[in-house]
C-alpha positions as CSV (number, residue, x, y, z in Angstrom):
1,M,91.8,95.3,66.8
2,L,88.4,97.1,67.3
3,L,86.4,94.9,64.9
4,E,87.9,91.6,66.5
5,H,86.3,93.0,69.8
6,V,83.0,93.8,68.2
7,R,83.2,90.2,66.5
8,E,83.6,88.6,70.0
9,S,81.3,90.7,72.0
10,R,78.5,91.0,69.5
11,A,78.4,94.8,70.0
12,R,77.1,97.4,67.6
13,L,79.7,99.5,65.7
14,V,79.2,102.6,63.7
15,Q,82.5,103.6,61.8
16,V,82.7,107.4,61.6
17,S,84.5,108.2,58.4
18,T,84.6,111.2,55.9
19,D,83.6,112.5,52.6
20,E,87.1,112.8,51.7
21,V,87.2,109.0,50.8
22,Y,85.4,110.0,47.7
23,G,88.0,112.4,46.4
24,D,87.7,115.5,44.3
25,L,84.4,116.5,42.9
26,E,85.5,119.7,41.1
27,T,83.2,118.7,38.0
28,G,80.0,118.9,39.9
29,G,77.4,116.4,41.4
30,S,77.3,114.9,44.8
31,S,78.9,111.6,46.1
32,T,76.6,108.7,46.8
33,E,77.3,105.8,49.1
34,T,78.0,103.4,46.2
35,D,80.6,105.6,44.3
36,L,84.1,104.5,44.0
37,L,86.5,105.6,46.7
38,R,89.3,108.0,45.2
39,P,91.2,109.3,48.4
40,S,93.7,111.9,47.6
41,S,95.8,112.3,50.8
42,P,97.1,109.8,53.4
43,Y,94.7,110.7,55.8
44,S,91.7,110.0,53.6
45,A,93.4,106.8,52.1
46,A,93.8,105.5,55.9
47,K,90.0,106.3,56.3
48,A,89.1,104.3,53.1
49,A,91.0,101.4,54.2
50,G,89.0,101.4,57.5
51,D,85.8,101.7,55.7
52,L,86.7,98.6,53.2
53,L,87.1,96.3,56.5
54,I,83.6,97.1,57.7
55,P,81.6,95.1,55.1
56,A,84.3,92.5,55.1
57,Y,83.9,91.7,58.6
58,V,79.9,91.8,58.2
59,R,80.1,89.4,55.5
60,T,82.8,87.1,56.8
61,F,81.7,87.2,60.6
62,D,78.3,88.7,60.5
63,V,79.3,91.7,62.8
64,D,76.8,94.2,63.5
65,A,78.6,97.5,61.9
66,S,77.6,100.2,59.7
67,I,79.5,103.3,58.2
68,T,78.9,107.1,58.4
69,R,80.7,109.5,56.1
70,G,80.4,113.2,57.2
71,S,81.0,116.3,55.5
72,N,83.2,119.3,57.2
73,T,82.0,119.4,60.7
74,Y,82.3,122.6,63.1
75,G,80.9,124.0,66.2
76,P,81.9,124.7,69.7
77,H,84.7,122.9,71.6
78,Q,86.6,122.1,68.2
79,Y,90.3,122.0,68.4
80,P,91.7,125.2,67.0
81,E,93.9,123.4,64.4
82,K,90.8,123.2,62.2
83,F,89.6,125.9,59.7
84,I,86.8,127.5,61.3
85,P,88.2,127.6,65.0
86,L,91.6,128.5,63.7
87,F,90.4,131.4,61.8
88,V,87.8,132.6,64.6
89,T,90.6,132.7,67.2
90,N,93.3,134.2,65.1
91,A,90.6,136.8,64.2
92,L,89.8,137.6,67.8
93,D,93.7,137.8,68.5
94,G,94.3,140.0,65.6
95,E,96.7,137.5,63.9
96,A,96.9,136.5,60.3
97,L,94.3,134.3,58.6
98,P,96.3,131.9,56.4
99,L,93.9,131.1,53.4
100,Y,95.3,128.1,51.3
101,G,95.8,128.9,47.5
102,D,93.0,130.8,46.0
103,G,90.5,130.2,48.8
104,R,88.0,128.7,46.2
105,Q,88.0,125.1,47.7
106,V,84.2,124.3,48.3
107,R,83.2,122.3,51.5
108,D,79.8,121.1,52.7
109,W,79.5,122.4,56.2
110,L,77.6,120.4,58.9
111,F,77.0,121.6,62.6
112,V,78.4,119.2,65.1
113,E,74.8,118.6,66.8
114,D,73.4,117.7,63.4
115,H,76.3,115.3,62.6
116,C,75.9,113.7,66.1
117,A,72.1,113.3,65.5
118,G,72.9,111.5,62.2
119,I,75.3,109.1,63.8
120,E,72.8,108.2,66.4
121,V,70.1,107.4,63.8
122,V,72.4,105.2,61.9
123,L,73.5,103.5,65.3
124,R,69.9,102.8,66.1
125,E,68.5,102.1,62.7
126,G,71.2,101.6,60.3
127,A,71.4,98.0,58.6
128,P,74.8,96.0,59.0
129,G,77.3,96.7,56.2
130,E,75.5,99.8,55.1
131,I,77.0,103.1,54.5
132,Y,75.3,106.5,55.2
133,N,76.3,109.9,54.1
134,V,75.9,112.8,56.6
135,G,76.2,116.2,55.1
136,G,74.9,119.6,56.1
137,G,73.9,120.5,52.5
138,D,75.6,123.9,52.9
139,E,78.3,124.3,50.3
140,H,80.7,127.3,50.7
141,E,84.0,128.5,49.3
142,N,86.6,128.7,51.9
143,I,87.1,132.3,51.0
144,D,83.4,133.0,51.7
145,V,83.6,131.4,55.2
146,A,86.7,133.6,56.0
147,E,85.0,136.7,55.1
148,R,81.9,135.6,57.3
149,I,84.3,135.0,60.2
150,L,85.8,138.4,59.7
151,A,82.5,140.0,59.7
152,L,81.2,138.2,62.7
153,T,84.6,139.0,64.7
154,D,84.6,142.6,63.7
155,A,88.3,142.0,62.4
156,D,90.0,143.7,59.7
157,R,90.2,142.1,56.1
158,S,93.8,142.9,55.8
159,L,94.3,139.8,58.4
160,L,93.3,137.6,55.4
161,R,96.5,136.3,53.9
162,R,96.9,134.2,50.9
163,V,99.4,131.2,51.6
164,A,100.8,128.3,49.4
165,D,98.1,125.6,49.1
166,R,98.2,122.5,51.2
167,E,99.6,119.4,49.3
168,G,96.9,117.2,47.8
169,H,94.3,119.6,48.7
170,D,91.0,118.7,47.0
171,R,88.8,121.3,45.3
172,R,85.4,120.3,46.4
173,Y,83.3,117.8,48.3
174,S,79.7,117.4,48.2
175,L,77.6,114.5,49.8
176,D,74.0,113.1,48.6
177,T,72.3,112.4,51.7
178,T,69.2,110.7,50.4
179,K,69.7,107.4,52.2
180,L,70.0,108.8,55.6
181,R,67.1,111.3,55.2
182,E,64.9,108.1,54.3
183,L,65.6,107.2,58.0
184,G,64.2,110.5,59.2
185,W,67.2,112.4,59.6
186,R,67.5,116.1,58.7
187,P,70.1,118.8,59.4
188,Q,68.5,121.3,61.6
189,T,71.1,124.2,61.7
190,P,71.6,126.5,58.7
191,F,75.3,127.5,58.4
192,E,74.8,131.2,59.1
193,D,73.3,130.2,62.4
194,G,75.8,127.7,63.4
195,L,78.7,129.9,62.5
196,R,77.1,132.9,64.7
197,E,77.0,130.4,67.5
198,T,80.1,129.0,67.1
199,V,82.0,132.5,66.9
200,Q,80.2,133.6,70.2
201,W,81.0,130.5,71.8
202,Y,84.8,131.1,71.0
203,R,84.5,134.8,71.9
204,D,83.2,133.7,75.5
205,R,85.3,131.0,76.0
206,R,89.0,132.3,75.8
207,D,89.7,130.3,79.0
208,W,89.2,127.2,76.8
209,W,91.2,127.9,73.8
210,Q,94.0,130.1,74.7
211,P,95.7,127.7,76.9
212,I,95.5,125.0,74.0
213,K,97.2,127.6,71.6
214,S,100.4,127.6,73.4
215,G,103.2,125.0,73.9
216,E,103.0,122.2,71.4
217,Y,100.5,123.9,69.5
218,R,102.6,126.8,68.9
219,E,105.3,124.6,67.4
220,Y,102.8,122.7,65.1
221,Y,101.4,126.0,63.9
222,A,105.1,127.4,63.2
223,R,105.7,124.1,61.2
224,Q,102.5,124.5,59.2
225,Y,102.3,128.2,58.6
226,A,105.6,130.1,59.4
227,E,107.0,129.6,56.2
228,R,103.8,130.0,54.2
229,L,102.9,133.3,56.1
230,A,106.6,134.7,55.5
231,N,105.8,134.3,51.7
232,A,102.0,135.2,52.0
233,T,100.2,137.9,49.8
234,A,97.2,140.0,50.4
235,V,93.9,138.6,49.5
């Protein structure tokens, strides 16, 4: 077990978690590190369970461990299962873009280099047992992000298809990052700049993502979207 290794070796640990542990914030506001955890999916519940172990080990065994909770991260080299690389690569190939539900789910987008910088700040300066939100402060509806991708890839809007929503799909996440900012961290990449850079990277690096989107990936894609796309409607 990782925490047992940290305990024995006296190493420093940063648990990289997610804003999903706070649950849905449809009514507004932003999550702070002291908010109750209300995970909606098995994935976020597993993350929350891991988060609860950190302060327990800090208190019981005096381990040197902190937690970061990041918002939706994007950028070059992201596996094409995720929303932005999926939509970018599908648009570049002229394939349908499967938009869940009404597309009005709101996510706070954080460029990968800014997320890494936040984790490094916590690694070096974070206090044991403390939690730090790492958010980009760039909240956008999924449909807005999809339309930006269409524009940046010069793809036709008819590729955008409305499909059945995902089970347990939260409407909105938002992070209050005051605590991490007090350590000197700030996101440096506005969403429009990061998205443009990301789209260009996937445009230039078909050699990287095209082999990935074959074989086992195609089987996953069929399981996830075939039935949904068969019953899709225009946006």
